[in-house]
C-alpha positions in Angstrom: -37.5 35.2 61.9 -34.0 36.6 61.7 -33.9 38.3 65.2 -34.9 35.9 68.0 -34.8 36.9 71.6 -32.6 35.3 74.3 -34.6 32.8 76.4 -33.8 34.6 79.7 -35.7 37.8 78.7 -38.8 36.2 80.2 -40.5 35.5 76.9 -40.6 39.2 75.9 -40.1 39.0 72.1 -38.4 42.0 70.5 -39.2 41.0 66.9 -42.1 39.3 65.2 -42.5 38.0 61.7 -44.6 40.4 59.5 -44.9 38.4 56.3 -45.1 34.8 57.2 -42.6 33.7 54.6 -38.9 34.0 53.9 -39.2 35.3 50.4 -40.7 38.8 51.1 -41.1 40.2 47.6 -38.5 37.9 46.1 -34.8 37.7 45.6 -34.7 40.3 42.9 -34.3 44.0 43.6 -37.8 44.8 45.1 -39.1 48.3 44.3 -35.7 49.6 43.3 -34.1 49.0 46.7 -30.6 48.8 45.2 -30.7 52.3 43.9 -30.0 55.8 45.0 -29.7 56.7 48.7 -31.0 53.3 49.8 -27.6 51.8 49.1 -26.2 53.9 51.9 -29.1 52.9 54.2 -28.5 49.2 53.5 -24.8 49.5 54.2 -25.5 51.3 57.5 -28.0 48.7 58.6 -25.7 45.8 57.8 -22.8 47.6 59.6 -25.0 48.0 62.7 -25.9 44.3 62.7 -22.2 43.4 62.4 -21.2 45.8 65.2 -23.9 44.7 67.6 -23.5 41.1 66.6 -27.2 40.1 67.0 -29.4 38.0 64.9 -29.8 34.2 65.1 -28.8 32.4 68.4 -26.1 35.0 69.2 -26.1 33.9 72.8 -25.1 30.3 71.9 -21.5 29.0 71.7 -19.5 29.2 68.4 -18.7 25.9 66.5 -15.2 24.5 66.9 -12.5 25.6 64.5 -14.8 28.3 63.1 -12.0 30.2 61.4 -11.7 27.4 58.7 -15.4 27.4 57.7 -16.0 28.6 54.2 -19.4 26.9 53.5 -22.5 26.3 55.5 -25.0 23.7 54.2 -28.5 23.8 55.7 -30.2 20.6 54.7 -34.0 20.2 54.1 -36.3 18.7 56.8 -37.4 15.7 54.7 -34.6 13.1 54.7 -35.0 12.2 51.0 -34.7 15.8 50.0 -31.8 16.3 52.3 -30.0 13.3 50.8 -30.6 14.7 47.3 -29.1 18.1 48.2 -26.1 16.4 49.9 -25.5 14.2 46.9 -25.7 17.2 44.5 -23.1 19.2 46.5 -20.8 16.8 48.2 -18.4 16.6 45.2 -18.5 20.4 44.8 -17.9 21.7 48.3 -14.6 21.3 50.2 -16.1 19.1 52.9 -13.3 19.8 55.4 -14.2 23.5 55.3 -18.0 22.9 55.4 -20.4 23.1 58.3 -23.4 20.9 57.9 -26.7 21.7 59.6 -29.2 18.9 59.6 -32.8 19.8 60.2 -33.1 18.2 63.6 -31.1 16.8 66.5 -31.0 13.3 64.9 -28.3 12.8 62.3 -29.0 10.2 59.6 -26.4 7.4 59.5 -25.5 8.1 55.9 -24.8 11.8 56.7 -22.7 11.0 59.7 -20.7 8.5 57.7 -20.1 10.5 54.5 -19.6 13.9 56.3 -17.2 12.3 58.7 -15.2 10.7 55.9 -15.0 14.1 54.2 -14.0 16.0 57.3 -17.2 18.1 57.6 -18.5 19.3 60.9 -22.1 18.5 61.8 -23.8 20.8 64.2 -27.2 20.0 65.7 -27.4 22.7 68.3 -27.8 26.5 68.1 -24.6 28.4 67.5 -23.4 32.0 67.3 -23.1 32.6 63.6 -21.3 35.9 64.1 -18.2 33.9 65.0 -18.3 32.1 61.6 -19.6 34.5 59.0 -17.6 36.8 56.7 -17.3 37.8 53.0 -15.6 34.4 52.4 -18.6 32.3 53.5 -21.4 30.9 51.3 -24.6 29.6 52.7 -26.3 26.8 50.8 -30.0 26.4 51.8 -33.2 24.8 50.5 -36.4 25.2 52.5 -37.3 28.5 54.1 -37.3 27.8 57.9 -36.5 30.0 60.8 -32.8 29.0 61.0 -32.3 29.4 57.3 -33.8 32.9 57.4 -31.5 33.9 60.3 -28.4 32.6 58.6 -29.4 34.1 55.2 -29.8 37.6 56.6 -26.6 37.4 58.6 -24.6 35.9 55.8 -25.6 38.8 53.5 -25.0 41.4 56.2 -21.4 40.1 56.5 -21.0 40.3 52.7 -21.2 36.6 52.0 -23.2 34.7 49.4 -26.6 32.9 49.9 -27.3 30.2 47.3 -30.6 28.5 47.3 -30.6 24.9 46.1 -33.2 22.3 45.2 -36.1 22.8 42.9 -35.7 26.6 43.0 -32.0 27.5 42.5 -31.3 31.2 42.9 -29.0 33.5 44.7 -30.5 35.8 47.3 -29.0 39.3 47.5 -28.7 42.3 49.8 -32.1 43.6 48.7 -33.8 40.5 50.0 -32.0 40.7 53.3 -32.7 44.5 53.7 -36.4 44.0 52.9 -36.6 41.2 55.4 -35.1 43.2 58.1 -36.7 46.5 57.3 -40.2 45.5 56.1 -40.6 41.8 56.9 -40.2 42.1 60.7 -42.1 44.0 63.3 -40.2 45.2 66.3 -41.6 46.0 69.7 -40.0 47.2 72.9 -40.1 44.4 75.6 -40.0 47.3 78.2 -42.9 49.4 77.1 -44.8 47.4 74.4 -44.4 50.3 72.0 -43.2 49.8 68.4 -39.5 50.1 67.7 -37.5 50.6 64.6 -35.1 47.9 63.4 -32.2 50.0 64.6 -33.7 50.4 68.1 -34.2 46.6 68.4 -30.7 45.8 67.2 -29.1 48.2 69.6 -31.1 46.9 72.5 -30.2 43.3 71.9 -26.6 44.4 71.3 -26.6 45.9 74.8 -28.1 42.6 76.1 -25.4 40.6 74.3 -22.6 42.7 75.9 -24.0 42.2 79.4 -24.5 38.5 78.7 -20.8 38.1 77.7 -19.7 39.9 80.8 -22.0 37.8 83.0 -20.6 34.6 81.6 -17.3 35.4 83.0 -18.7 35.6 86.6 -18.9 32.2 88.4 -20.1 33.4 91.8 -21.2 36.4 93.8 -20.3 37.2 97.4 -20.7 40.1 99.8 -24.2 40.8 98.5 -26.8 41.7 101.2 -29.8 39.4 101.3 -32.3 42.2 100.5 -30.7 42.9 97.1 -29.8 39.5 95.9 -32.9 39.1 93.7 -32.2 42.3 92.0 -28.5 41.5 91.5 -29.5 38.1 90.1 -31.6 39.9 87.5 -28.6 42.1 86.6 -26.5 39.0 86.1 -29.1 37.0 84.1 -27.8 34.9 81.3 -27.5 31.3 80.1 -27.2 30.2 83.8 -28.5 31.8 87.0 -25.8 33.4 89.2 -24.6 31.6 92.3 -24.3 33.4 95.7 -22.0 32.5 98.5 -21.8 34.0 102.0 -18.1 33.5 102.7 -14.9 34.3 100.8 -13.7 30.7 101.2 -16.9 29.3 99.7 -16.7 31.8 96.9 -13.1 30.8 96.1 -14.2 27.1 95.9 -17.1 27.8 93.7 -15.1 30.0 91.3 -12.5 27.3 91.0 -15.1 24.6 90.4 -17.0 26.7 87.8 -13.9 28.3 86.2 -14.9 31.9 86.4 -14.5 35.2 88.3 -15.8 36.3 91.6 -18.2 39.3 91.7 -18.0 41.0 95.1 -19.8 44.0 96.5 -17.0 46.6 96.8 -17.4 47.4 100.5 -17.2 43.6 101.3 -13.9 43.0 99.5 -11.5 41.8 102.2 -7.7 41.8 101.8 -7.8 38.1 102.4 -10.2 37.5 99.5 -8.1 39.7 97.2 -4.9 37.9 98.1 -6.3 34.4 97.8 -8.0 35.2 94.5 -4.7 36.6 93.1 -2.7 33.6 94.4 -5.1 31.2 92.7 -5.5 33.1 89.5 -9.2 34.0 90.0 -10.4 37.3 88.6 -12.3 39.8 90.8 -15.1 42.1 89.7 -16.3 44.8 92.1 -19.9 45.7 92.2 -21.4 49.0 93.4 -24.5 51.1 93.0 -24.8 53.1 89.8 -25.1 56.9 89.5 -28.9 56.9 88.8 -29.9 54.4 91.4 -33.5 54.6 92.6 -36.2 56.8 94.0 -35.1 56.2 97.6 -32.0 55.4 99.7 -30.0 52.2 99.7 -29.7 52.5 103.4 -33.5 52.1 103.6 -32.9 48.7 102.0 -34.3 49.7 98.6 -32.5 47.6 96.0 -30.6 49.5 93.2 -31.9 49.8 89.6 -28.4 50.6 88.4 -25.1 49.0 89.3 -21.5 48.9 88.0 -19.4 45.8 87.6 -15.8 46.7 87.3 -13.1 44.3 86.2 -10.1 46.5 87.0 -10.9 48.4 90.2 -13.9 50.6 91.2 -14.6 54.1 90.2 -14.2 55.7 93.7 -10.8 54.2 94.3 -8.1 56.4 92.7 -5.3 54.1 93.9 -5.8 51.8 91.0 -7.3 52.1 87.5 -11.0 51.4 87.2 -12.9 50.5 84.0 -14.4 54.0 84.1 -11.0 55.7 84.3 -9.8 53.4 81.5 -12.7 54.5 79.3 -12.0 58.1 80.0 -8.3 57.7 79.3 -8.6 55.7 76.1 -12.1 55.6 74.5 -13.2 57.3 71.3 -16.8 58.5 71.6 -18.9 58.5 68.4 -21.1 61.5 67.7 -24.3 59.6 68.2 -23.4 58.7 71.7 -22.2 62.2 72.5 -25.6 63.5 71.3 -27.4 61.1 73.6 -25.1 62.2 76.4 -26.0 65.9 75.8 -29.7 65.1 75.7 -29.5 63.0 78.9 -27.6 65.8 80.6 -30.4 68.2 79.8 -33.1 65.8 81.1 -31.2 65.2 84.3 -31.0 68.9 84.9 -34.5 69.9 83.9 -36.1 67.1 85.9 -33.9 67.4 89.0 -32.7 63.8 88.8 -30.1 62.7 91.3 -28.7 59.3 92.4 -31.6 58.8 94.8 -34.5 60.9 93.6 -36.2 62.5 90.6 -38.0 65.8 90.8 -38.1 66.0 94.6 -40.3 68.8 95.7 -39.3 71.9 97.6 -36.8 74.7 97.0 -33.7 75.9 98.7 -34.2 78.1 101.7 -33.7 81.8 100.9 -30.2 83.0 101.6 -29.0 86.5 102.5 -28.7 88.6 99.4 -25.5 90.3 100.4 -23.4 89.7 97.4 -21.2 87.0 98.8 -20.2 83.9 96.8 -22.4 81.0 97.8 -20.4 77.7 98.3 -22.2 74.5 98.8 -20.3 71.8 100.8 -22.0 68.4 100.7 -21.2 66.1 103.6 -20.3 62.5 103.1 -20.4 59.3 105.1 -17.3 59.2 107.3 -16.3 55.6 106.6 -17.4 55.6 103.0 -14.7 54.0 100.8 -14.7 56.9 98.4 -13.6 59.2 101.3 -11.1 56.7 102.9 -9.5 56.0 99.5 -10.0 59.2 97.6 -9.5 61.8 100.4 -7.7 60.3 103.3 -5.8 63.4 104.3 -8.7 66.0 104.5 -10.1 64.8 107.9 -13.7 64.0 107.0 -16.5 66.5 107.0 -15.1 68.7 109.8 -11.8 68.9 108.0 -13.5 69.7 104.7 -15.5 72.5 106.3 -12.4 74.0 108.0 -10.4 73.9 104.7 -13.2 75.6 102.7 -13.6 78.3 105.3 -9.9 78.9 105.5 -9.6 79.4 101.7 -12.9 81.3 101.4 -13.2 83.5 104.6 -15.7 85.9 103.0 -18.0 83.3 101.3 -21.4 82.3 102.4 -21.0 78.6 103.1 -23.9 76.1 103.0 -23.3 72.7 104.6 -25.5 69.9 103.4 -25.4 66.7 105.5 -25.3 63.4 103.7 -28.9 61.9 103.6 -27.8 58.5 104.9 -26.0 60.2 107.8 -28.9 62.5 108.5 -31.2 59.5 108.4 -29.2 58.0 111.2 -28.0 55.0 109.2 -24.3 55.9 108.7 -21.4 57.6 110.5 -20.2 61.2 109.9 -22.7 63.4 111.7 -21.5 66.8 112.8 -23.6 68.5 115.6 -25.3 71.5 114.2 -23.6 73.7 116.7 -20.2 72.6 115.5 -21.0 72.9 111.8 -22.3 76.4 112.3 -19.0 77.6 113.6 -17.6 77.1 110.1 -20.7 77.2 107.8 -23.3 79.9 107.6 -26.3 77.7 106.8 -27.1 74.0 107.3 -29.2 72.7 104.4 -31.7 69.9 105.1 -34.8 71.1 103.1 -35.3 70.8 99.4 -33.5 68.5 97.0 -29.8 69.0 96.7 -30.3 69.9 93.0 -32.1 73.1 94.2 -29.1 74.0 96.3 -26.7 73.3 93.5 -28.7 75.6 91.3 -28.6 78.3 94.0 -24.8 78.1 94.7 -22.0 79.6 92.8 -19.5 76.9 93.6 -19.5 73.4 95.0 -16.6 72.2 97.2 -16.3 68.5 98.0 -14.1 65.6 98.9 -15.4 63.0 96.5 -19.2 63.4 96.6 -21.3 62.5 93.5 -22.8 66.0 94.1 -19.7 67.4 92.4 -20.6 65.4 89.2 -24.2 66.7 89.5 -22.9 70.2 89.8 -20.8 69.8 86.6 -23.9 68.8 84.8 -25.4 72.1 85.9 -22.5 74.2 84.8 -21.2 75.0 88.2 -17.6 75.5 89.3 -16.5 72.4 91.2 -13.5 72.3 93.6 -12.3 68.9 94.8 -10.2 68.2 97.9 -10.0 64.5 97.0 -9.7 62.5 93.8 -13.3 61.6 92.7 -13.8 59.9 89.3 -14.7 63.2 87.6 -11.6 65.1 88.7 -8.4 65.3 86.7 -10.0 65.6 83.3 -9.9 69.4 83.0 -13.4 70.0 84.3 -12.7 70.6 88.0 -10.4 72.7 90.1 -8.4 70.2 92.1 -6.7 70.8 95.4 -5.4 67.3 96.1 -2.4 65.5 94.6 -3.2 64.8 90.9 -3.7 61.3 89.6 -0.9 60.7 87.1 -3.0 58.3 85.0 -5.5 61.0 84.2 -3.4 62.9 81.7 -5.9 64.1 79.1 -8.8 66.6 79.0 -12.4 65.5 78.4 -15.5 67.4 77.5 -18.5 67.3 79.8 -20.5 65.2 77.3 -17.6 62.7 77.1 -17.6 62.4 80.8 -21.4 61.8 80.8 -21.1 59.3 78.0 -18.6 57.2 79.9 -20.1 57.6 83.3 -23.8 57.1 82.5 -23.9 55.1 79.3 -20.8 52.9 78.9 -19.8 52.1 82.5 -23.0 51.2 84.4 -25.9 48.8 83.6 -29.6 49.5 84.3 -32.6 47.4 85.1 -36.1 48.4 84.5 -38.0 48.3 87.8 -41.2 47.4 86.1 -40.1 44.5 83.8 -36.8 43.5 85.5 -35.2 43.6 82.1 -32.0 45.5 81.0 -32.8 49.0 80.0 -31.3 52.4 79.2 -30.7 55.3 81.5 -33.4 57.2 79.6 -36.0 54.7 80.4 -35.0 54.4 84.1 -35.4 58.2 84.4 -39.0 57.8 83.1 -39.6 55.1 85.7 -38.4 57.3 88.5 -41.5 59.4 88.1 -43.9 56.4 88.7 -44.3 56.4 92.5 -46.0 53.0 92.3 -42.7 51.3 91.5 -40.9 52.7 94.6 -43.4 52.0 97.4 -41.6 50.9 100.6 -42.2 47.3 101.7 -42.4 46.2 105.4 -38.6 45.7 105.7 -38.0 49.2 104.4 -40.5 50.8 106.8 -38.9 49.1 109.8 -35.5 50.2 108.6 -36.7 53.8 108.4 -38.1 53.6 111.9 -34.7 52.3 113.1 -33.0 55.2 111.4 -35.4 57.7 112.9 -34.8 56.3 116.4 -31.0 56.4 116.0 -31.2 60.0 114.7 -33.3 61.1 117.7 -30.9 59.5 120.1 -27.9 61.2 118.4 -29.5 64.6 118.6 -30.6 64.1 122.3 -27.0 63.2 123.2 -25.7 66.3 121.3 -28.1 68.5 123.2 -26.9 67.1 126.5 -23.3 67.7 125.6 -24.1 71.3 124.8 -26.0 71.8 128.1 -23.1 70.2 130.0 -20.6 72.5 128.3 -22.8 75.6 129.3 -23.1 74.4 132.8 -19.4 74.0 133.1 
């Protein structure tokens, strides 16, 4: 089978053999495949294989000195037949540019001696053929086994030549490879069990490959809370399981020993760790929740189903370039991705999907119909890094409300406390009495998407609600520098970020923010998935039931919230008594 699945995908096969033999309908042009519009389809399919670099053991290392390989010789399983093929070709092939693949792990003495004398490389392990193949490579093969099929399909996809040797000498062509990929293999989603097209399977494994290559660069994780380590380990699955360390010193030692980067949760990155890693030449990758996270709050100890791993900075820190900012500043988005972004945007809006919820019930409280502009002001966590780094001068939630009221004295202002703050888990609460001196309404009921739909404008420091408002076509005014500002889509009150010097469309912003930047994990199978699938999973309440730890955490938050409100009431009574 030409498209095996990486071993860490829990045995969930993406492709299965549909014919039971390598030949399909033969090496000749079957059923007129090489005619008419099918030529364009063959070219597109082969281009997709090359772009996604899947097929064969694509997760394995490349052979040494791969740039000099011009011939690959796959020997038969039976030693006598293997010796016959070798004898027939050894005087024909430039042995110093030939990669020899024996049928097993044991190399016959005659092959080791003669190949070594000629300068050939013998490889007995799996290898990433994409690092070797090209139009200049010829594959010589005899018996139709699994490895031969993988190599034959990929060689032809890269424009090389496949020459069969032995009793049946023939050249296999593009028609054979196309038929094997299109008709000789059945594809199935490891996430849903439903049939896939060849293109869907190739793109999925391409996504898995890209994540695998990123994961290989990470030697150790630190700053990850105990309750989400299992989920983070699934995000970082690959050829070796991730290693977690509690302290910065231990993480530095492990990174040096394993020769890789340190992945650290963004809020746990200390100046000492950054300085030490820089001094010792160790790369840092910052982790943070993604933008479509879960059906519930992280502060309730619900692990994320989406994260970002940033090699430059982190999206909420405008003081340095992040991978997301780099994408928006430099990337070219193909039409297919932009169409997916447009479709995803429509689904997010129609289903009321936010970072922590999907289709939450309820509607916004009725507001006075007096013709005033309705401005929604979402509160944020006071010590959140996005506020501290992206809007340090505004003065938190009280300062934001004051600024909005000063600039919009006649507007109807709705203040929406942050859910983590309102749940009693985080700092930043404003007593209702104080908030209502500047706002007309405090919104706690209904999902924030209902309030976004009800408002005319959304004014924010750096809240993700501003991004969600852009998705819904609302005017967004920023008083900080969130990741979505500075691209011509928002009205910005703060000092501009000079690195953001081009305009982007809304679909380009969505493509970078929700497709290219984060990674997603299916909460049902714990396998990598797309944002589209995660949105479907958000509607399955069985996947988001709170465990005992989460229920205790909610009780703690409720008690903290009750105490905070009791103290606020006492303060009001004391002021009245005075």
